[in-house]
C-alpha positions in Angstrom: 29.2 -36.6 -17.2 31.3 -36.2 -20.4 34.7 -38.0 -20.6 36.5 -35.1 -22.2 35.8 -31.4 -22.3 36.9 -29.0 -25.1 38.1 -25.7 -23.7 38.6 -22.5 -25.5 41.9 -20.7 -25.5 40.6 -17.9 -23.3 37.9 -17.8 -20.6 36.3 -15.0 -18.6 37.4 -15.4 -15.0 35.1 -15.2 -12.0 37.1 -14.9 -8.8 36.1 -17.2 -6.0 37.3 -15.7 -2.8 38.8 -18.1 -0.2 36.9 -21.1 -1.8 37.6 -23.7 -4.5 35.3 -25.3 -7.1 36.4 -28.9 -8.0 35.4 -30.7 -11.2 32.1 -32.5 -10.9 30.9 -30.3 -8.0 27.9 -28.0 -8.2 27.8 -24.7 -6.4 25.3 -21.8 -6.1 26.7 -18.3 -6.0 25.2 -14.8 -5.7 26.7 -12.1 -7.8 26.2 -8.6 -6.4 29.2 -6.5 -7.4 29.3 -4.5 -10.7 32.3 -6.5 -12.0 30.7 -10.0 -11.4 27.3 -8.8 -12.6 28.8 -7.5 -15.9 30.6 -10.8 -16.4 27.5 -12.9 -15.9 25.4 -10.6 -18.2 27.9 -10.7 -21.1 29.2 -14.3 -20.8 26.2 -16.2 -19.6 22.9 -14.2 -19.6 23.0 -12.8 -23.1 24.0 -16.0 -24.8 21.3 -18.3 -26.1 23.2 -21.4 -25.1 24.7 -21.9 -21.7 28.2 -20.3 -21.7 31.4 -21.4 -20.0 33.5 -19.4 -17.6 36.5 -20.0 -15.4 36.4 -20.1 -11.6 39.7 -19.1 -10.2 40.4 -19.2 -6.4 41.7 -16.0 -4.9 43.0 -15.4 -1.3 41.9 -12.2 0.3 44.5 -11.4 3.0 42.4 -8.6 4.4 39.2 -10.6 5.2 38.0 -14.0 4.2 34.5 -14.3 2.7 32.2 -16.4 4.8 29.5 -17.0 2.1 29.9 -17.9 -1.6 29.2 -14.3 -2.7 31.2 -12.9 -5.6 32.6 -9.4 -4.8 34.9 -6.9 -6.7 38.4 -8.0 -7.5 41.5 -6.2 -8.7 41.4 -4.3 -12.0 45.1 -4.9 -13.0 46.6 -6.9 -15.8 48.9 -9.7 -14.5 51.0 -12.5 -15.9 50.6 -15.8 -13.8 53.2 -18.5 -14.4 52.9 -22.1 -13.4 55.6 -24.4 -12.4 57.1 -24.5 -8.9 55.0 -24.3 -5.8 56.4 -20.9 -5.1 54.8 -19.4 -8.2 51.3 -21.0 -7.6 49.8 -17.6 -6.8 50.2 -14.0 -8.0 49.7 -11.1 -5.5 47.5 -8.1 -6.6 46.8 -5.4 -4.0 46.5 -7.9 -1.1 44.6 -10.4 -3.3 46.5 -13.7 -4.3 45.3 -15.2 -7.5 45.8 -19.0 -7.8 47.4 -20.2 -11.1 45.0 -23.1 -11.5 41.2 -23.0 -11.8 38.2 -25.0 -13.0 36.2 -24.4 -16.1 32.4 -24.3 -15.3 29.2 -24.2 -17.1 25.9 -22.6 -15.9 23.1 -24.9 -15.1 20.7 -22.2 -13.9 20.5 -18.4 -14.0 18.1 -16.1 -12.2 18.1 -12.3 -12.2 16.8 -10.0 -9.4 16.6 -6.3 -8.5 17.1 -5.1 -4.9 14.8 -2.5 -3.5 14.9 0.4 -3.0 18.4 0.7 -4.4 17.5 -0.9 -7.8 20.8 -2.9 -7.9 20.8 -5.9 -10.2 21.9 -9.2 -8.8 22.3 -12.7 -10.3 22.0 -16.2 -8.8 24.1 -18.6 -10.7 24.3 -22.4 -10.4 27.6 -23.7 -11.8 29.0 -27.2 -12.5 32.7 -27.8 -12.5 34.0 -29.5 -15.6 37.8 -29.7 -15.7 41.0 -28.1 -14.4 43.0 -25.6 -16.4 46.3 -23.7 -16.0 46.4 -19.9 -16.2 49.1 -18.6 -18.6 48.1 -15.0 -18.8 45.6 -12.9 -16.8 44.2 -9.7 -18.2 41.1 -7.5 -18.1 38.2 -7.1 -20.5 36.3 -4.0 -19.6 35.5 -4.4 -15.9 36.2 -8.1 -15.4 39.1 -10.4 -15.9 39.9 -12.9 -18.7 42.7 -15.5 -18.9 44.6 -17.3 -21.5 44.4 -21.0 -20.4 45.6 -24.5 -21.1 43.7 -27.6 -20.2 45.1 -30.0 -17.5 42.6 -32.8 -18.4 44.2 -36.1 -19.3 43.7 -37.4 -22.8 42.0 -40.7 -23.5 45.3 -42.4 -24.2 46.8 -41.1 -21.0 43.8 -42.2 -19.0 44.0 -45.8 -20.4 47.7 -46.0 -19.4 46.9 -44.8 -15.8 44.0 -47.3 -15.4 46.4 -50.2 -16.1 49.0 -48.9 -13.5 49.1 -51.4 -10.6 49.5 -48.5 -8.1 46.5 -46.7 -9.4 44.4 -50.0 -9.3 45.4 -50.5 -5.6 44.6 -46.9 -4.7 41.2 -47.2 -6.5 40.2 -50.3 -4.5 41.3 -48.6 -1.2 39.3 -45.4 -2.1 36.2 -47.4 -3.0 36.4 -49.5 0.2 36.7 -46.4 2.4 34.0 -44.6 0.5 31.6 -47.6 0.8 32.2 -47.7 4.5 31.4 -44.0 4.8 28.2 -44.5 2.8 27.1 -47.4 5.0 27.5 -45.1 8.1 25.6 -42.2 6.5 22.9 -44.5 5.2 21.8 -45.1 8.8 21.1 -41.4 9.2 20.1 -40.3 5.7 18.2 -41.8 2.8 20.7 -40.9 0.0 23.0 -43.9 0.3 21.5 -45.7 -2.7 22.2 -42.8 -5.1 25.8 -42.5 -3.8 26.4 -46.2 -4.4 25.3 -45.8 -8.0 28.0 -43.0 -8.4 30.6 -45.4 -7.2 29.7 -47.9 -9.9 29.2 -45.6 -12.8 31.6 -42.6 -12.5 35.4 -42.9 -13.1 37.4 -43.1 -9.9 39.6 -40.1 -10.6 36.4 -38.0 -10.9 34.8 -39.6 -7.9 37.7 -38.3 -5.8 36.8 -34.7 -6.6 33.1 -35.2 -6.1 33.5 -36.8 -2.6 36.0 -34.2 -1.4 33.8 -31.3 -2.6 31.1 -32.5 -0.2 33.3 -32.2 2.9 34.0 -29.2 5.1 37.8 -28.9 4.7 40.1 -25.9 4.9 40.9 -23.6 2.0 44.5 -24.9 1.9 43.3 -28.5 1.6 40.9 -27.5 -1.2 43.8 -25.8 -3.1 45.9 -28.9 -2.5 43.2 -31.0 -4.1 42.8 -28.6 -7.0 46.6 -28.8 -7.6 46.6 -32.6 -7.7 46.7 -33.0 -11.4 48.2 -36.5 -11.3 45.3 -39.0 -10.8 47.3 -41.2 -8.3 48.1 -38.2 -6.1 44.5 -37.1 -6.2 43.2 -40.5 -5.2 45.7 -40.8 -2.3 44.6 -37.4 -0.9 41.0 -38.1 -1.4 41.3 -41.5 0.4 42.9 -39.7 3.3 40.2 -37.1 3.6 37.4 -39.7 3.3 38.9 -41.8 6.0 39.3 -38.7 8.3 35.7 -37.8 7.7 34.6 -41.3 8.6 36.6 -41.3 11.8 35.1 -38.0 12.9 31.6 -39.4 12.4 32.4 -42.4 14.6 33.8 -40.2 17.4 30.7 -38.1 17.3 28.5 -41.2 17.6 30.4 -42.4 20.7 30.0 -39.0 22.4 26.3 -38.9 21.6 25.8 -42.4 23.1 27.5 -41.3 26.3 25.4 -38.1 26.6 22.1 -39.9 26.0 22.7 -42.1 29.0 22.9 -39.1 31.3 20.6 -36.2 32.3 20.8 -33.3 29.9 21.6 -29.9 31.1 18.0 -28.7 30.6 16.7 -31.7 32.6 19.0 -30.9 35.4 17.9 -27.3 35.5 14.3 -28.3 35.5 14.8 -30.7 38.4 16.7 -28.0 40.4 14.0 -25.4 39.7 11.3 -27.8 41.0 13.3 -28.4 44.2 13.9 -24.6 44.6 10.1 -24.1 44.1 9.3 -26.5 46.9 11.9 -24.9 49.2 10.4 -21.4 48.6 6.9 -22.7 49.2 8.0 -24.0 52.5 9.6 -20.7 53.4 6.7 -18.7 52.0 9.0 -16.9 49.6 7.6 -17.2 46.1 9.5 -15.5 43.3 8.1 -12.8 41.0 7.5 -15.2 38.2 5.2 -17.3 40.3 3.4 -14.1 41.4 3.0 -13.1 37.8 1.6 -16.5 36.7 -0.8 -16.5 39.7 -2.0 -13.0 38.8 -2.4 -14.0 35.2 -4.5 -17.1 36.3 -6.7 -14.9 38.5 -7.1 -12.4 35.5 -8.1 -15.3 33.2 -10.7 -16.5 35.8 -12.3 -13.1 36.1 -12.4 -12.4 32.3 -15.6 -14.4 31.8 -14.5 -16.4 28.8 -16.9 -18.7 27.0 -16.6 -22.4 27.8 -14.8 -23.4 24.6 -12.4 -20.5 24.9 -11.7 -21.2 28.5 -10.7 -24.8 27.7 -8.1 -23.6 25.2 -6.9 -20.9 27.5 -6.4 -23.2 30.5 -4.6 -25.8 28.4 -2.3 -23.1 27.1 -1.7 -21.8 30.7 -0.7 -25.3 31.9 1.7 -25.5 29.1 3.1 -22.1 30.0 3.7 -23.1 33.6 5.9 -26.0 32.5 8.0 -23.7 30.3 11.1 -21.7 31.3 11.1 -17.9 30.5 14.2 -18.4 28.4 12.4 -20.8 26.0 11.5 -19.4 22.5 7.7 -20.0 22.8 7.3 -18.6 26.3 6.8 -14.9 25.3 4.3 -15.6 22.5 2.3 -17.9 24.7 2.3 -15.4 27.5 1.2 -12.6 25.2 -1.7 -14.8 23.8 -3.0 -15.5 27.3 -2.7 -11.8 28.2 -4.8 -10.9 25.2 -7.5 -13.4 26.1 -7.6 -12.0 29.6 -7.9 -8.4 28.4 -10.7 -9.0 25.9 -14.1 -7.8 27.1 -16.0 -11.1 27.0 -18.7 -10.1 29.3 -18.2 -6.3 29.6 -20.8 -4.4 27.6 -22.1 -0.9 27.4 -25.2 -0.6 29.6 -28.4 -1.0 27.5 -30.7 2.0 27.9 -34.2 2.5 26.7 -34.1 3.8 23.2 -35.9 7.1 22.7 -36.3 7.7 19.0 -37.1 11.4 19.5 -33.9 11.9 21.5 -31.9 10.0 18.8 -33.4 12.2 16.1 -32.6 15.3 18.0 -29.0 14.1 18.5 -28.6 13.5 14.8 -30.1 16.9 13.9 -27.8 18.6 16.4 -24.7 16.9 14.9 -25.6 17.1 11.2 -27.7 19.4 9.1 -29.7 17.9 6.2 -29.1 14.3 5.2 -32.8 13.5 5.7 -32.7 10.2 3.9 -29.6 9.0 5.8 -31.1 10.0 9.2 -34.4 8.3 8.3 -32.6 5.0 7.7 -30.7 5.2 11.0 -33.9 5.9 12.9 -35.5 2.9 11.2 -32.7 0.7 12.4 -33.0 2.1 16.0 -36.8 1.5 15.9 -36.2 -2.2 14.9 -33.6 -2.5 17.8 -36.2 -1.1 20.2 -38.9 -3.6 19.2 -36.5 -6.6 18.9 -33.2 -6.0 20.8 -31.7 -9.3 19.5 -32.4 -8.6 15.9 -29.6 -9.1 13.4 -28.1 -5.7 12.8 -27.3 -4.5 9.3 -23.9 -3.6 8.0 -24.3 0.0 6.9 -21.9 1.3 4.2 -21.8 5.1 4.0 -20.8 6.2 0.5 -20.1 9.8 -0.5 -17.6 12.6 -1.3 -15.0 13.7 1.3 -16.2 16.0 4.0 -19.9 15.2 4.0 -20.0 13.7 7.5 -19.7 9.9 7.0 -17.3 9.4 10.0 -19.1 11.8 12.3 -22.4 10.0 11.5 -21.0 6.8 12.9 -20.0 8.7 16.1 -23.6 10.1 16.3 -25.1 6.6 16.0 -22.9 5.5 18.9 -24.0 8.4 21.0 -27.7 7.8 20.1 -27.3 4.1 21.3 -25.3 5.3 24.3 -22.4 2.9 23.3 -18.7 3.3 23.1 -17.3 4.2 19.6 -14.1 2.8 18.1 -12.7 3.9 14.7 -10.4 1.6 12.7 -8.7 3.0 9.6 -8.0 0.5 6.9 -6.4 2.9 4.4 -3.3 1.4 2.9 -3.7 -2.0 4.6 -2.3 -4.7 2.3 -1.8 -7.6 4.7 -4.8 -9.8 5.6 -3.1 -10.6 8.9 -3.9 -7.0 9.9 -7.6 -8.0 9.8 -7.5 -11.7 11.0 -4.3 -11.4 13.2 -1.0 -13.1 12.8 -0.2 -16.7 13.5 1.3 -17.2 16.9 4.3 -19.1 15.4 5.6 -15.7 14.1 7.9 -13.6 16.1 6.2 -10.4 17.1 2.7 -11.7 16.2 -0.2 -9.4 17.0 -4.0 -9.6 17.0 -6.0 -8.2 14.1 -7.0 -4.6 14.2 -10.6 -5.4 15.1 -9.6 -7.5 18.1 -7.2 -4.8 19.1 -10.0 -2.2 18.9 -12.2 -4.3 21.2 -9.3 -4.5 23.6 -8.8 -0.7 23.7 -12.5 0.2 24.0 -13.0 -2.5 26.7 -16.6 -3.4 25.8 -17.9 -6.2 23.7 -20.7 -4.2 22.0 -19.2 -1.0 20.6 -20.2 0.8 17.4 -17.2 0.0 15.2 -16.2 2.1 12.3 -14.1 0.6 9.5 -12.9 3.7 7.8 -11.4 4.0 4.3 -12.4 0.4 3.5 -12.2 1.2 -0.3 -8.5 2.0 0.1 -7.3 -1.4 1.1 -4.8 -3.1 -1.3 -3.6 -6.6 -2.0 -0.2 -8.2 -2.6 1.6 -11.4 -2.0 0.6 -11.2 1.7 -3.0 -11.7 0.9 -6.2 -9.7 0.2 -7.6 -7.8 3.2 -10.9 -7.3 1.4 -11.4 -11.1 1.3 -10.6 -11.3 5.0 -13.3 -8.7 5.7 -15.9 -11.1 4.3 -15.5 -13.1 7.5 -15.6 -9.9 9.7 -18.7 -8.3 8.2 -21.2 -10.7 9.8 -24.4 -8.8 10.7 -24.7 -10.7 13.9 -21.4 -9.3 15.2 -20.5 -5.9 13.8 -21.8 -2.6 12.5 -19.4 -1.0 10.1 -19.2 2.0 7.8 -16.9 3.2 5.0 -16.5 5.7 2.1 -16.4 4.9 -1.6 -18.3 2.0 -3.2 -16.5 1.6 -6.6 -13.2 0.0 -5.4 -14.9 -2.4 -3.0 -15.0 -6.0 -4.3 -18.6 -7.1 -5.2 -18.7 -10.0 -2.7 -17.8 -7.6 0.1 -20.2 -4.9 -1.1 -23.0 -7.5 -1.3 -22.8 -7.9 2.5 -23.4 -4.3 3.2 -26.4 -1.9 2.8 -25.1 1.1 0.9 -26.4 4.5 2.0 -25.2 7.3 -0.3 -24.4 10.7 1.2 -24.5 13.3 -1.6 -22.9 16.7 -1.5 -24.4 19.8 0.2 -26.2 22.7 -1.4 -24.9 26.2 -0.8 -27.9 26.9 1.5 -27.1 23.7 3.5 -23.4 24.7 3.7 -24.5 28.1 5.0 -26.6 26.6 7.8 -23.9 24.0 8.7 -21.4 26.8 8.9 -23.5 29.0 11.2 -24.7 26.1 13.4 -21.6 23.9 13.6 -18.4 25.1 11.9 -18.1 28.7 13.2 -18.7 27.7 16.9 -16.2 24.9 16.6 -13.6 27.0 14.9 -14.0 29.8 17.5 -13.6 27.3 20.3 -10.5 25.7 18.7 -8.8 29.1 18.5 -9.7 30.4 22.0 -12.2 32.9 20.7 -15.9 33.6 21.1 -18.6 35.6 19.4 -17.6 38.5 21.7 -14.3 38.8 19.9 -15.1 37.7 16.4 -18.3 37.6 14.3 -18.6 36.2 10.8 -21.9 37.4 9.2 -24.0 35.2 7.0 -23.1 37.3 4.0 -19.4 36.7 4.5 -20.0 33.0 4.9 -21.9 33.0 1.6 -19.1 34.9 0.0 -16.6 32.3 1.1 -18.8 29.5 -0.1 -19.4 31.0 -3.6 -15.9 32.4 -4.3 -13.4 30.3 -2.3 -14.8 26.8 -2.2 -16.3 24.4 -4.7 -16.7 21.1 -3.1 -19.3 18.5 -2.2 -18.5 18.6 1.6 -17.5 21.4 4.0 -13.8 20.7 4.7 -12.4 23.5 2.6 -15.1 25.8 4.0 -14.0 24.9 7.6 -10.3 25.5 6.6 -11.1 29.0 5.3 -13.1 29.9 8.4 -10.2 28.7 10.5 -7.9 31.0 8.5 -10.2 34.0 9.4 -10.2 32.9 13.1 -6.3 32.7 13.1 -6.1 36.2 11.7 -8.5 37.5 14.4 -6.5 35.7 17.1 -3.3 37.4 16.0 -5.0 40.8 16.2 -6.4 40.1 19.7 -3.1 38.7 21.0 -1.1 41.7 19.7 -3.3 44.3 21.5 -1.8 45.1 24.9 -2.7 47.9 27.3 -2.3 48.7 31.0 -5.6 49.2 32.8 -5.5 52.2 35.3 -6.8 51.2 38.7 -7.6 52.9 42.0 -4.9 53.8 44.5 -3.6 50.8 46.4 -4.5 48.3 43.7 -1.8 46.7 41.6 -1.7 47.3 37.9 -3.1 44.7 35.6 -2.3 44.3 31.9 -4.4 42.5 29.3 -4.1 42.1 25.5 -7.9 42.6 25.0 -8.4 46.3 25.7 -6.5 48.1 22.8 -7.4 51.8 22.3 -10.8 51.6 24.1 -9.3 52.8 27.4 -8.0 55.8 25.6 -11.5 56.7 24.6 -12.6 56.3 28.3 -14.7 53.3 27.6 -16.1 51.5 30.6 -14.6 48.1 31.4 -16.3 45.6 33.7 -13.8 43.9 36.0 -14.1 41.2 38.6 -11.7 39.4 41.0 -10.3 36.2 39.4 -9.3 33.4 41.9 -6.1 31.6 41.3 -6.4 28.4 39.2 -8.9 29.7 36.7 -8.1 28.5 33.2 -7.1 30.9 30.4 -10.4 30.8 28.7 -12.2 32.0 31.8 -9.7 34.8 32.1 -10.2 35.8 28.5 -14.0 35.9 29.0 -13.6 38.1 32.0 -12.5 41.1 30.0 -15.3 42.2 27.7 -14.9 44.7 24.9 -17.8 46.8 23.7 -17.7 45.7 20.1 -16.2 42.5 18.5 -14.2 42.2 15.3 -16.6 41.8 12.4 -15.4 40.1 9.3 -16.0 42.1 6.1 -15.2 41.6 2.4 -11.9 43.4 2.8 -10.7 41.2 5.6 -11.8 38.1 3.6 -9.8 39.1 0.6 -6.8 40.0 2.7 -6.8 36.7 4.6 -7.9 34.3 1.9 -6.5 36.1 -1.1 -8.3 37.0 -4.3 -11.5 35.0 -5.1 -10.8 31.7 -6.7 -14.1 31.4 -8.4 -16.8 33.7 -9.8 -20.0 33.3 -11.7 -18.6 34.4 -15.0 -16.4 31.4 -15.6 -18.7 29.5 -18.0 -19.6 32.7 -19.9 -15.9 33.6 -20.3 -15.0 30.1 -21.5 -17.9 29.4 -23.9 -17.1 32.3 -26.2 -16.5 30.6 -29.5 -18.2 27.7 -31.4 -17.1 24.3 -30.5 -17.2 24.7 -26.7 -19.8 23.0 -24.6 -20.4 22.5 -20.9 -21.0 19.0 -19.5 -21.7 17.5 -16.1 -19.7 14.6 -14.7 -19.5 12.6 -11.5 -16.3 12.0 -9.5 -15.4 10.5 -6.1 -15.5 14.1 -4.8 -19.1 14.7 -6.1 -20.4 16.3 -9.2 -18.2 18.6 -11.4 -18.6 20.8 -14.4 -16.5 19.6 -17.4 -15.8 21.8 -20.4 -15.5 20.1 -23.8 -13.5 21.9 -26.6 -13.5 21.0 -30.3 -11.4 22.5 -33.0 -10.7 21.8 -36.7 -7.6 22.1 -38.8 -6.2 21.0 -42.1 -5.6 17.3 -42.2 -6.7 13.8 -43.4 -10.0 13.4 -41.7 -8.6 12.0 -38.4 -10.0 12.4 -34.9 -7.6 13.5 -32.1 -8.6 13.1 -28.4 -6.6 14.6 -25.5 -7.2 15.1 -21.7 -6.2 11.7 -20.3 -9.3 9.9 -21.4 -10.4 6.3 -20.8 -11.6 3.8 -23.4 -15.3 4.4 -22.8 -15.2 8.2 -23.3 -13.0 7.7 -26.5 -15.7 5.4 -27.9 -18.3 8.0 -27.0 -16.4 10.6 -29.0 -16.2 8.2 -32.0 -20.0 7.6 -31.8 -20.6 11.3 -31.6 -18.5 12.1 -34.7 -20.2 9.2 -36.6 -23.7 10.5 -35.7 -22.8 14.1 -36.8 -21.2 12.9 -40.1 -24.2 10.7 -40.9 -26.7 13.6 -40.4 -24.5 16.4 -41.7 -26.9 17.3 -44.6 -30.0 17.1 -42.4 -28.4 19.4 -39.9 -27.3 21.8 -42.7 -23.7 21.2 -41.9 -23.0 20.4 -45.6 -24.6 21.7 -48.7 -25.7 18.4 -50.1 -25.9 14.6 -49.4 -22.7 12.6 -50.0 -20.3 15.4 -49.1 -17.6 14.3 -46.6 -17.7 16.5 -43.6 -14.1 15.8 -42.8 -12.7 16.3 -46.3 -9.3 17.8 -45.9 -9.4 18.5 -42.2 -8.9 16.8 -38.8 -10.9 17.2 -35.6 -9.3 17.7 -32.2 -11.4 17.3 -29.1 -9.9 18.2 -25.7 -11.1 17.8 -22.1 -9.4 20.5 -20.0 -7.7 19.6 -16.7 -5.5 17.1 -18.5 -3.8 15.9 -15.3 -7.1 14.3 -14.1 -8.1 10.9 -15.6 -11.6 10.9 -17.2 -13.9 8.1 -18.3 -17.5 7.2 -18.6 -20.4 7.4 -21.1 -22.2 10.5 -19.8 -20.3 12.9 -22.1 -22.0 11.6 -25.3 -24.6 14.4 -25.7 -21.9 17.0 -24.8 -19.6 15.8 -27.5 -22.3 15.9 -30.2 -23.3 19.4 -29.2 -19.7 20.6 -29.3 -19.2 19.1 -32.8 -22.4 20.5 -34.2 -21.5 23.9 -32.7 -18.0 23.6 -34.4 -19.3 22.7 -37.8 -22.3 25.1 -37.8 -20.1 28.0 -36.3 -22.9 28.7 -33.8 -22.1 29.2 -30.1 -23.7 27.0 -27.4 -25.6 28.8 -24.6 -23.1 29.5 -21.8 -25.8 29.1 -19.1 -26.6 25.6 -20.2 -25.0 22.3 -19.1 -25.9 18.8 -20.1 -25.3 15.1 -19.4 -26.4 11.9 -21.0 -25.3 8.9 -23.0 -26.3 8.6 -26.6 -26.7 5.7 -29.0 -25.6 5.5 -32.6 -29.2 6.1 -33.6 -29.4 9.3 -31.6 -31.3 8.1 -28.5 -30.4 9.7 -25.2 -29.9 7.2 -22.4 -30.1 7.8 -18.7 -26.9 8.2 -16.5 -26.1 8.1 -12.8 -25.1 10.7 -10.3 -27.9 13.1 -11.3 -28.2 14.8 -7.8 -24.5 15.4 -7.5 -24.3 16.8 -11.1 -27.2 19.2 -10.6 -25.6 20.4 -7.3 -22.4 21.0 -9.2 -24.3 23.0 -11.9 -25.9 25.0 -9.2 -22.5 25.7 -7.6 -21.1 27.0 -10.9 -24.0 29.3 -11.5 -25.5 27.3 -14.4 -29.2 28.2 -15.1 -30.3 25.5 -17.5 -29.6 21.7 -17.3 -30.4 19.2 -20.0 -31.0 15.7 -18.7 -32.1 12.4 -20.3 -35.9 12.0 -20.1 -35.6 8.7 -18.2 -33.7 10.5 -15.4 -36.8 12.5 -14.4 -37.4 10.1 -11.5 -34.0 11.1 -10.0 -35.1 14.7 -9.5 -37.0 13.7 -6.4 -33.7 13.5 -4.5 -32.7 17.1 -5.5 -33.5 19.8 -2.9 -36.4 22.0 -4.0 -34.4 25.1 -3.3 -31.9 24.0 -6.0 -34.6 23.1 -8.5 -36.2 26.5 -8.0 -33.1 28.2 -9.3 -32.6 25.9 -12.3 -34.5 25.2 -15.5 -34.5 21.4 -16.1 -34.9 20.4 -19.7 -35.6 16.7 -20.6 -34.4 15.2 -23.8 -35.4 11.9 -25.4 -33.4 12.2 -28.7 -30.3 14.0 -29.7 -32.4 16.5 -31.6 -34.1 17.6 -28.4 -30.7 18.4 -26.9 -29.7 20.5 -29.9 -33.0 22.3 -29.8 -32.3 23.5 -26.2 -28.5 24.0 -26.5 -28.4 27.0 -28.9 -29.7 30.5 -28.5 -32.1 30.4 -31.4 -33.1 26.8 -31.0 -32.6 24.3 -33.8 -33.9 25.8 -37.0 -32.6 22.8 -39.1 -34.7 20.3 -37.1 -37.6 20.6 -39.5 -35.4 19.3 -42.3 -34.4 16.2 -40.2 -35.6 12.9 -41.6 -35.8 11.4 -38.0 
């Protein structure tokens, strides 16, 4: 600690509401108001060296601050004069500014941002240095500054005081009292040694401030200590406060000794409750709490817990019986035992004989197609039939939305005749949601899997972990890592969606089964077998009221949906059903009956009674549901959906077969095939040239891999420009005086991957040769710098996408020939598959008249 401190003539002032900082003391404050935040930023945060500010006590007459938090002060300029005690403070809008403060330096600064407000806050650790007197208080921007004068004694003045007999006597008295206090505290704490070192090394007049700052004293006493500029007065007040603190500790010790010799209040309550319990047992009048505990014990005994679990449960139950309901751990312990009692330890779905043919029929009834997936499920069931205790696999269903991953899990449960529970993990970021919370936390709950077992009430359900690829991770842990413990093939059967975001260690514990998208033919059969009956049932209709012919379903598939699954198709069919429901509900007519029979009105007869159509009627007993009533009234002809109704309800067609032909109208445009999490898609690539410096521009929100593919494609085309007759002679720069711009439309969608290599080369060759690429041709494949075409993934989804878009010819890498086995024959029958080994093979097939320059190629 420095003997003297040099103060500037003016300091920025930080108001300290209803508190005082003394020299030598260290405080930690939190600055939240705009005024204090601005002061800290300009005076402390932005300076390379630690700055210095003034801490000035203020008295808020409206409300005293209970925590050392700096808040807004008064924005007025004021003159503060020292002197008499009457002028020690200056009043500003109910805020009294003290005329003396303490200069402080920052020992530590930290900056934070509150969410969601975005407000900036600072945590500042300050050390008091010396007292000062305020001569003039003014404002600088939003905070206050003050013209000050130091109240610190000079070295000469301090030497004179130290030889004063009164000061020497006060110093001895203060040190004796302080040493006695340290001895008392040393019995309770381990900091006495460090405090004794302070007594021997720090000057006495500074020790007075340090000791007093550690006591809990009133604001008035703090101000009195701050105003004690004279060293003798300061020592006298400090000795009095230290002695008072010492006496209060001794009184507290005496009270504690008396209390320890007597029964505590809680012990008395326990004794009385035990006596009350014995009296009620004699009278046969047990209270509700005892009944609850007895019921809980009976429930635990009937739960059928394993032996090791039962030992833990009974030990926890005995501990619970000794606790009072008001104790903090009572509720968490009770909830834990309730959970153990509710878990289905021995309750299981009844095991039935597995009939593979019945299981196959169930899967076929619930899902059309998906032959490979169904075969794998039947294989699993066959193994279960031969060896019931075999270790089950962890199946991971991967595929685009709407292809039936979740419903497949439900079908497996039905085939096994087991209960089914679905647990969605989308957006889970806390691993405690998987494992469960610690019981020491307030409001702790079991993990989602245990909670699912509790709800389904059997120990062997088919459990679906849905959206497992959409789990996140933050400071609370990584749920995917917690799932490594959960996905034990001996315990669980789980399913999920996407494979890419799943961590490799977790994916390694699962058997991935891919579910590709459906062909238009498969969608048609799914709609006729499953979607239309379900939609009609959901809207209170039947085939007697609404019929959707196959041709109209095909129209909806081709012109209103382009997806791998069938969700959009089901939504469009539901829109047609709602329109039909409105028409049926709006039709209302009174049926003429025989004399003596009451009239009956129904919304299902419209104008057919006017035409004297026959209507079959029967007596309806009371209590029949609405659907039975609606089926009672039959009309001669249902509403049949036609093309006019489709366009009126669904709007103009969103897609047509002319899209590729309309877009591939000029040189430089080519059609590629890509794979996304929603299945295969068609991707157009557009290339254009303009005057420039030979630079390549890429747009369309592209990733690094696809940017590198574009650079490789341009390099290959430039290196073979003469062979491809793109330049008149060798050595001519293809980019001389012009730039190339390549764009991937749908710029809001991120794109990446190597499979656009052959598409980029074809677009560049088309641009430089001014020849159009065939509009009925799409392609995919990665290429090397030497022109080799490498295989890519997602072939089945890409071919299905080409088929949806009406593409007739598809160029694939030669090494992807093996992947065509997975493509439905009905799709291959409508496509011409062209295989390419080198880039020249791609160019040969991409243009209308072939590749006439190939014979000049040196490759």
